[in-house]
C-alpha positions as a Markdown table, in Angstrom:
| # | Residue | x | y | z |
|---|---|---|---|---|
| 1 | Met | 0.0 | 0.0 | 0.1 |
| 2 | Glu | 1.3 | 3.4 | -0.9 |
| 3 | Asn | 2.5 | 5.4 | 2.1 |
| 4 | Lys | 0.6 | 8.8 | 2.6 |
| 5 | Asn | 3.8 | 10.7 | 3.5 |
| 6 | Asp | 5.4 | 9.5 | 0.2 |
| 7 | Lys | 2.4 | 11.0 | -1.8 |
| 8 | Lys | 2.8 | 14.4 | 0.1 |
| 9 | Lys | 6.5 | 14.5 | -0.8 |
| 10 | Leu | 5.7 | 14.1 | -4.4 |
| 11 | Ile | 3.2 | 17.1 | -4.7 |
| 12 | Ile | 5.3 | 19.6 | -2.8 |
| 13 | Pro | 6.3 | 22.3 | -5.4 |
| 14 | Ile | 9.9 | 22.8 | -5.8 |
| 15 | Ala | 9.7 | 26.5 | -5.2 |
| 16 | Leu | 8.0 | 25.9 | -1.9 |
| 17 | Ile | 10.9 | 23.6 | -0.9 |
| 18 | Ile | 13.4 | 26.3 | -1.9 |
| 19 | Leu | 11.5 | 28.9 | 0.0 |
| 20 | Ile | 10.9 | 26.9 | 3.3 |
| 21 | Val | 14.3 | 26.0 | 4.0 |
| 22 | Val | 15.3 | 29.5 | 4.6 |
| 23 | Ile | 19.1 | 29.4 | 4.1 |
| 24 | Thr | 20.2 | 26.0 | 3.0 |
| 25 | Glu | 18.0 | 25.1 | 0.0 |
| 26 | Val | 18.2 | 28.5 | -1.5 |
| 27 | Leu | 22.0 | 28.7 | -1.0 |
| 28 | Leu | 22.6 | 25.1 | -2.4 |
| 29 | Phe | 20.7 | 26.0 | -5.4 |
| 30 | Phe | 22.8 | 28.9 | -6.3 |
| 31 | Ile | 26.1 | 27.3 | -5.3 |
| 32 | Phe | 25.7 | 24.4 | -7.4 |
| 33 | Asn | 24.8 | 26.4 | -10.5 |
| 34 | Asn | 27.6 | 28.8 | -10.0 |
| 35 | Lys | 30.1 | 26.0 | -9.4 |
| 36 | Glu | 29.0 | 24.6 | -12.9 |
| 37 | Glu | 29.5 | 27.9 | -14.6 |
| 38 | Lys | 32.8 | 28.6 | -12.9 |
| 39 | Lys | 34.5 | 25.4 | -14.0 |
| 40 | Glu | 34.9 | 26.9 | -17.5 |
| 41 | Glu | 36.3 | 30.2 | -16.3 |
| 42 | Pro | 40.0 | 31.0 | -15.9 |
| 43 | Lys | 41.2 | 31.2 | -12.3 |
| 44 | Lys | 41.8 | 34.7 | -11.0 |
| 45 | Asn | 44.5 | 35.7 | -8.5 |
| 46 | Lys | 42.6 | 38.6 | -7.2 |
| 47 | Thr | 38.8 | 39.1 | -6.7 |
| 48 | Glu | 37.4 | 41.4 | -9.5 |
| 49 | Ile | 36.1 | 44.8 | -8.2 |
| 50 | Lys | 32.8 | 46.0 | -9.6 |
| 51 | Glu | 32.7 | 49.7 | -10.5 |
| 52 | Glu | 29.2 | 50.3 | -9.1 |
| 53 | Phe | 28.0 | 50.7 | -5.6 |
| 54 | Ser | 30.2 | 48.9 | -3.1 |
| 55 | Tyr | 30.2 | 48.7 | 0.7 |
| 56 | Thr | 32.1 | 47.1 | 3.6 |
| 57 | Pro | 30.1 | 44.9 | 5.9 |
| 58 | Pro | 30.8 | 44.6 | 9.7 |
| 59 | Leu | 34.5 | 43.7 | 9.4 |
| 60 | Tyr | 37.1 | 43.8 | 12.2 |
| 61 | Lys | 40.9 | 42.9 | 12.3 |
| 62 | Val | 41.6 | 41.0 | 15.5 |
| 63 | Cys | 45.2 | 40.7 | 16.8 |
| 64 | Asp | 47.2 | 39.1 | 19.7 |
| 65 | Ser | 50.9 | 39.7 | 20.2 |
| 66 | Asp | 52.0 | 37.4 | 17.5 |
| 67 | Ser | 49.3 | 37.2 | 14.7 |
| 68 | Cys | 46.1 | 38.8 | 13.3 |
| 69 | Leu | 43.0 | 37.6 | 11.6 |
| 70 | His | 39.7 | 39.0 | 10.5 |
| 71 | Val | 36.0 | 38.6 | 11.6 |
| 72 | Met | 33.2 | 39.6 | 9.2 |
| 73 | Gly | 29.6 | 39.6 | 9.9 |
| 74 | Thr | 27.4 | 38.4 | 7.1 |
| 75 | Ile | 23.8 | 38.2 | 6.0 |
| 76 | His | 22.7 | 34.9 | 4.5 |
| 77 | Leu | 20.2 | 36.4 | 1.9 |
| 78 | Gly | 19.9 | 39.9 | 0.4 |
| 79 | Asn | 19.2 | 42.1 | -2.5 |
| 80 | Ser | 21.1 | 42.4 | -5.9 |
| 81 | Lys | 23.7 | 44.6 | -4.2 |
| 82 | Ile | 24.5 | 42.3 | -1.3 |
| 83 | Thr | 27.7 | 40.9 | -2.9 |
| 84 | Asn | 29.0 | 44.3 | -4.0 |
| 85 | Leu | 31.8 | 44.3 | -1.4 |
| 86 | Ser | 34.3 | 47.0 | -1.1 |
| 87 | Lys | 37.9 | 46.8 | -2.1 |
| 88 | Lys | 39.0 | 46.5 | 1.6 |
| 89 | Ala | 36.7 | 43.7 | 2.2 |
| 90 | Leu | 37.7 | 41.9 | -0.9 |
| 91 | Asp | 41.4 | 42.4 | -0.1 |
| 92 | Val | 40.8 | 40.9 | 3.4 |
| 93 | Tyr | 39.3 | 37.8 | 1.6 |
| 94 | Asp | 42.2 | 37.6 | -0.9 |
| 95 | Asn | 44.8 | 37.8 | 1.8 |
| 96 | Ser | 43.4 | 35.2 | 4.0 |
| 97 | Asp | 44.7 | 31.6 | 3.8 |
| 98 | Thr | 41.3 | 30.1 | 5.0 |
| 99 | Leu | 37.7 | 31.0 | 5.0 |
| 100 | Val | 35.8 | 30.0 | 8.2 |
| 101 | Val | 31.9 | 29.8 | 8.0 |
| 102 | Glu | 29.1 | 28.8 | 10.2 |
| 103 | Leu | 28.0 | 26.0 | 7.8 |
| 104 | Asp | 29.7 | 24.8 | 4.5 |
| 105 | Val | 26.3 | 24.7 | 2.5 |
| 106 | Thr | 28.2 | 23.1 | -0.3 |
| 107 | Glu | 28.1 | 19.9 | 1.9 |
| 108 | Ala | 24.6 | 20.3 | 3.3 |
| 109 | Thr | 21.5 | 18.2 | 2.3 |
| 110 | Ile | 18.0 | 18.4 | 3.9 |
| 111 | Asp | 15.4 | 15.7 | 3.7 |
| 112 | Thr | 12.1 | 17.7 | 3.9 |
| 113 | Ser | 10.0 | 14.7 | 4.6 |
| 114 | Lys | 11.1 | 14.5 | 8.2 |
| 115 | Tyr | 9.3 | 17.7 | 8.8 |
| 116 | Val | 5.9 | 16.2 | 8.0 |
| 117 | Asn | 3.7 | 15.8 | 11.1 |
| 118 | Pro | 4.1 | 12.4 | 12.6 |
| 119 | Asp | 1.2 | 9.9 | 12.2 |
| 120 | Asp | 0.1 | 11.5 | 8.9 |
| 121 | Lys | -1.6 | 14.4 | 11.0 |
| 122 | Thr | -2.1 | 17.7 | 9.5 |
| 123 | Val | -1.4 | 21.0 | 11.5 |
| 124 | Glu | -5.2 | 21.2 | 12.0 |
| 125 | Glu | -5.0 | 18.2 | 14.2 |
| 126 | Val | -2.0 | 19.6 | 16.2 |
| 127 | Ala | -2.8 | 23.3 | 16.5 |
| 128 | Pro | -5.8 | 24.8 | 18.3 |
| 129 | Ser | -8.8 | 26.1 | 15.9 |
| 130 | Glu | -7.9 | 29.7 | 16.8 |
| 131 | Leu | -4.4 | 29.4 | 15.3 |
| 132 | Ile | -5.8 | 27.4 | 12.3 |
| 133 | Glu | -8.2 | 30.4 | 11.6 |
| 134 | Lys | -5.2 | 32.8 | 11.9 |
| 135 | Leu | -3.2 | 30.5 | 9.5 |
| 136 | Lys | -6.0 | 30.5 | 6.9 |
| 137 | Lys | -6.6 | 34.3 | 7.1 |
| 138 | Phe | -2.9 | 34.9 | 6.7 |
| 139 | Gly | -2.8 | 32.7 | 3.6 |
| 140 | Glu | -5.8 | 34.8 | 2.2 |
| 141 | Lys | -3.7 | 38.1 | 2.5 |
| 142 | Asn | -0.4 | 36.6 | 1.4 |
| 143 | Pro | -0.3 | 34.8 | -2.0 |
| 144 | Leu | 3.1 | 33.2 | -1.1 |
| 145 | Phe | 1.6 | 31.3 | 1.7 |
| 146 | Ala | -0.3 | 28.1 | 0.3 |
| 147 | Tyr | -2.0 | 26.8 | 3.4 |
| 148 | Asp | -3.1 | 23.5 | 1.7 |
| 149 | Thr | 0.4 | 22.8 | 0.9 |
| 150 | Ile | 2.1 | 23.6 | 4.2 |
| 151 | Lys | -0.5 | 22.2 | 6.5 |
| 152 | Asp | 1.1 | 18.7 | 6.6 |
| 153 | Tyr | 4.4 | 20.2 | 8.2 |
| 154 | Thr | 5.4 | 20.8 | 11.7 |
| 155 | Pro | 4.6 | 24.1 | 13.4 |
| 156 | Ala | 8.4 | 25.1 | 13.6 |
| 157 | Tyr | 8.9 | 24.3 | 9.8 |
| 158 | Ile | 5.8 | 26.5 | 9.0 |
| 159 | Thr | 7.3 | 29.3 | 11.2 |
| 160 | Ser | 10.5 | 29.0 | 9.1 |
| 161 | Tyr | 8.5 | 29.2 | 5.9 |
| 162 | Ile | 6.9 | 32.5 | 7.1 |
| 163 | Ser | 10.2 | 33.9 | 7.9 |
| 164 | Thr | 11.3 | 33.1 | 4.3 |
| 165 | Met | 8.3 | 34.9 | 3.0 |
| 166 | Leu | 9.5 | 38.0 | 4.8 |
| 167 | Tyr | 12.7 | 37.9 | 2.8 |
| 168 | Met | 10.8 | 37.2 | -0.5 |
| 169 | Asn | 8.4 | 40.1 | 0.0 |
| 170 | Gly | 11.3 | 42.5 | 0.9 |
| 171 | Gly | 13.1 | 41.6 | -2.4 |
| 172 | Tyr | 15.9 | 39.9 | -0.4 |
| 173 | Ile | 16.3 | 36.8 | -2.4 |
| 174 | Gln | 19.8 | 36.7 | -3.6 |
| 175 | Pro | 22.4 | 34.4 | -2.0 |
| 176 | Gly | 24.2 | 36.6 | 0.7 |
| 177 | Val | 27.9 | 37.4 | 1.5 |
| 178 | Asp | 28.7 | 34.0 | 3.1 |
| 179 | Val | 27.6 | 32.2 | -0.2 |
| 180 | Phe | 29.6 | 34.6 | -2.4 |
| 181 | Leu | 32.8 | 34.0 | -0.3 |
| 182 | Leu | 32.2 | 30.3 | -0.3 |
| 183 | Asn | 31.9 | 30.3 | -4.1 |
| 184 | Lys | 35.1 | 32.4 | -4.3 |
| 185 | Ala | 37.0 | 30.0 | -2.0 |
| 186 | His | 36.0 | 27.0 | -4.0 |
| 187 | Glu | 37.1 | 28.8 | -7.3 |
| 188 | Asp | 40.4 | 29.8 | -5.6 |
| 189 | Asn | 40.9 | 26.5 | -4.0 |
| 190 | Lys | 41.0 | 28.2 | -0.6 |
| 191 | Gln | 40.8 | 26.2 | 2.6 |
| 192 | Ile | 37.2 | 26.2 | 4.0 |
| 193 | Ile | 36.4 | 25.4 | 7.8 |
| 194 | Ala | 32.8 | 24.9 | 9.0 |
| 195 | Leu | 32.1 | 25.7 | 12.6 |
| 196 | Glu | 28.9 | 23.7 | 12.6 |
| 197 | Thr | 27.0 | 20.8 | 10.8 |
| 198 | Ile | 23.6 | 20.9 | 9.2 |
| 199 | Glu | 22.3 | 18.8 | 11.9 |
| 200 | Glu | 23.2 | 21.2 | 14.6 |
| 201 | Gln | 21.6 | 24.1 | 12.8 |
| 202 | Glu | 18.3 | 22.2 | 12.0 |
| 203 | Lys | 17.8 | 21.5 | 15.7 |
| 204 | Leu | 17.5 | 25.2 | 16.4 |
| 205 | Leu | 15.9 | 26.2 | 13.2 |
| 206 | Tyr | 13.1 | 23.6 | 13.1 |
| 207 | Gly | 12.4 | 23.1 | 16.9 |
| 208 | Trp | 13.8 | 19.6 | 17.5 |
| 209 | Asn | 14.6 | 20.5 | 21.1 |
| 210 | Phe | 11.5 | 22.3 | 22.0 |
| 211 | Ser | 7.9 | 21.4 | 23.1 |
| 212 | Gln | 5.0 | 21.4 | 20.6 |
| 213 | Glu | 3.4 | 24.2 | 23.0 |
| 214 | Phe | 6.6 | 26.3 | 22.3 |
| 215 | Thr | 6.6 | 25.8 | 18.5 |
| 216 | Leu | 2.9 | 26.5 | 18.3 |
| 217 | Lys | 3.5 | 29.9 | 20.2 |
| 218 | Gln | 6.2 | 30.7 | 17.9 |
| 219 | Leu | 4.0 | 30.2 | 14.9 |
| 220 | Glu | 1.3 | 32.3 | 16.3 |
| 221 | Thr | 3.9 | 35.1 | 17.1 |
| 222 | Ser | 5.3 | 35.0 | 13.6 |
| 223 | Ile | 1.8 | 35.6 | 12.2 |
| 224 | Asp | 0.8 | 38.3 | 14.7 |
| 225 | Asn | 4.1 | 40.4 | 14.2 |
| 226 | Tyr | 4.5 | 39.8 | 10.4 |
| 227 | Asp | 3.9 | 43.5 | 9.5 |
| 228 | Leu | 6.4 | 44.7 | 12.3 |
| 229 | Glu | 8.9 | 42.1 | 11.2 |
| 230 | Lys | 8.8 | 43.5 | 7.7 |
| 231 | Lys | 9.8 | 47.0 | 9.0 |
| 232 | Ile | 12.5 | 45.4 | 11.2 |
| 233 | Leu | 13.9 | 43.5 | 8.3 |
| 234 | Lys | 14.2 | 46.6 | 6.1 |
| 235 | Ser | 16.0 | 48.4 | 9.0 |
| 236 | Leu | 18.3 | 45.5 | 9.4 |
| 237 | Phe | 19.4 | 45.4 | 5.7 |
| 238 | Asp | 19.5 | 49.2 | 5.4 |
| 239 | Ser | 21.8 | 49.5 | 8.4 |
| 240 | Tyr | 24.0 | 46.6 | 7.2 |
| 241 | Met | 24.5 | 48.1 | 3.7 |
| 242 | Asn | 25.1 | 51.6 | 5.3 |
| 243 | Gly | 27.7 | 50.3 | 7.8 |
| 244 | Asp | 25.7 | 51.5 | 10.7 |
| 245 | Ile | 26.7 | 49.0 | 13.4 |
| 246 | Glu | 24.6 | 50.5 | 16.2 |
| 247 | Ala | 21.5 | 50.6 | 14.1 |
| 248 | Leu | 22.3 | 47.0 | 12.9 |
| 249 | Ala | 22.5 | 45.7 | 16.5 |
| 250 | Lys | 19.4 | 47.5 | 17.4 |
| 251 | Ala | 17.5 | 45.9 | 14.5 |
| 252 | Phe | 18.6 | 42.3 | 15.6 |
| 253 | Ser | 17.6 | 43.2 | 19.2 |
| 254 | Asp | 14.2 | 44.5 | 18.0 |
| 255 | Asp | 13.8 | 41.2 | 16.2 |
| 256 | Leu | 14.3 | 39.2 | 19.3 |
| 257 | Thr | 11.9 | 41.3 | 21.1 |
| 258 | Ala | 9.2 | 40.9 | 18.4 |
| 259 | Asn | 9.7 | 37.0 | 18.5 |
| 260 | Asp | 9.6 | 36.7 | 22.3 |
| 261 | Asn | 6.5 | 34.6 | 22.9 |
| 262 | Asn | 6.6 | 35.0 | 26.7 |
| 263 | Thr | 7.5 | 31.5 | 27.5 |
| 264 | Ser | 10.2 | 29.9 | 29.7 |
| 265 | Glu | 11.5 | 28.1 | 26.5 |
| 266 | Tyr | 12.1 | 31.3 | 24.5 |
| 267 | Asp | 15.1 | 32.0 | 26.9 |
| 268 | Asn | 16.4 | 28.5 | 26.2 |
| 269 | Tyr | 16.0 | 29.2 | 22.5 |
| 270 | Ile | 18.0 | 32.4 | 22.6 |
| 271 | Asn | 20.5 | 30.8 | 24.7 |
| 272 | Gly | 21.0 | 28.0 | 22.2 |
| 273 | Met | 20.7 | 30.2 | 19.0 |
| 274 | Tyr | 23.0 | 33.0 | 20.2 |
| 275 | Thr | 24.7 | 32.7 | 23.5 |
| 276 | Ile | 26.1 | 29.2 | 23.3 |
| 277 | Arg | 27.1 | 29.8 | 19.6 |
| 278 | Asn | 28.6 | 33.0 | 20.3 |
| 279 | Asn | 30.8 | 31.6 | 22.9 |
| 280 | Met | 31.7 | 28.6 | 20.6 |
| 281 | Met | 32.7 | 31.0 | 17.7 |
| 282 | Thr | 34.7 | 33.3 | 20.1 |
| 283 | Asn | 36.6 | 30.3 | 21.4 |
| 284 | Lys | 37.4 | 29.2 | 18.0 |
| 285 | Val | 38.7 | 32.6 | 16.9 |
| 286 | Lys | 41.1 | 32.4 | 20.0 |
| 287 | Glu | 42.2 | 29.0 | 18.9 |
| 288 | Phe | 43.1 | 30.4 | 15.3 |
| 289 | Leu | 45.0 | 33.2 | 16.9 |
| 290 | Ala | 46.8 | 31.0 | 19.3 |
| 291 | Asn | 47.9 | 28.8 | 16.1 |
| 292 | Asn | 48.9 | 32.0 | 14.1 |
| 293 | Gln | 46.4 | 31.0 | 11.5 |
| 294 | Asn | 45.6 | 33.7 | 8.9 |
| 295 | Val | 41.8 | 33.2 | 8.4 |
| 296 | Leu | 38.7 | 35.2 | 7.6 |
| 297 | Val | 35.8 | 34.2 | 9.9 |
| 298 | Ala | 32.6 | 35.0 | 8.1 |
| 299 | Val | 29.5 | 34.4 | 10.3 |
| 300 | Gly | 26.0 | 35.8 | 10.6 |
| 301 | Ala | 26.3 | 39.5 | 11.7 |
| 302 | Ala | 24.1 | 39.1 | 14.9 |
| 303 | His | 26.9 | 36.9 | 16.3 |
| 304 | Val | 29.5 | 39.6 | 15.5 |
| 305 | Val | 27.7 | 42.9 | 16.5 |
| 306 | Met | 25.3 | 42.2 | 19.3 |
| 307 | Asp | 25.9 | 42.4 | 22.9 |
| 308 | Asp | 28.0 | 39.6 | 24.1 |
| 309 | Gly | 28.8 | 38.8 | 20.6 |
| 310 | Ile | 32.2 | 37.8 | 19.1 |
| 311 | Ile | 33.7 | 41.2 | 18.9 |
| 312 | Glu | 32.6 | 42.3 | 22.3 |
| 313 | Gln | 34.0 | 39.2 | 23.9 |
| 314 | Leu | 37.3 | 39.5 | 21.9 |
| 315 | Ser | 37.8 | 43.2 | 22.8 |
| 316 | Lys | 38.3 | 42.2 | 26.4 |
| 317 | Asp | 41.6 | 40.5 | 25.6 |
| 318 | Tyr | 42.7 | 41.3 | 22.1 |
| 319 | Lys | 43.2 | 44.4 | 19.9 |
| 320 | Val | 40.2 | 44.9 | 17.8 |
| 321 | Glu | 40.1 | 47.3 | 15.0 |
| 322 | Arg | 37.1 | 47.9 | 12.7 |
| 323 | Ile | 37.7 | 48.2 | 9.0 |
| 324 | Lys | 35.4 | 50.7 | 7.4 |
């Protein structure tokens, strides 16, 4: 007898799969296409500078008494100008021996079938009726939200899909700085070090470690605050491209506040998503410095610019200089 879950996997539109997986599915698509195109291109010693608009993302030189390295804050998706990095930023990449990223998405694969609700239940059988009504009304106002297609998925996965819609509606659909640098690193045969695995990120993104009550509350919060999140996202990208670190940190903080669902588990979520990972990344930077490794650490900007982030922690013991 044919398994119902198998049937569901067959009818999911490719575009939906690309959308829902926020970072990894979108990034993988562009990486593999770019790698095919670049096989026929001659290798360049230096990164080509575009004559149009360029900017320097959050970028810092960190030194101890013996060596220096660089830390860059990235955004995973963006608009058409997101990869127009300045000469200073590109020089830092060119002069680094190794690129360090959160996740090497060229090695990542995701099986979307595991995010279908267990026992062949739809979200209507998991969520309260009031939340289902909100989901349906949300779908009526937002053409990208196909309720009949996503209803078979877990609440945490649907929340990630709504987050992706924010990027799509804002025009932030291009692969971001980290993917740009990964593509360059592969083209240049530069060493790549990944700080995390896809399994570690999935646990946070899709709620593996949290109760169903928490993930349902997160889903409801994402619907209630959708319009507010659109404004915050625009502020985040504008401040990132303009080099306004203070405004960028505030946008990240506002985003955390908007998503706070007033549950005890939210603190655990933030601790896992930021605090623990910030500490891990900071310790890795210290290891690179101790080993005199000439690396460019390119990780999510929130980990770089926020309170208790990588730069704030490193500033206590190392010489830190911002590159503008």
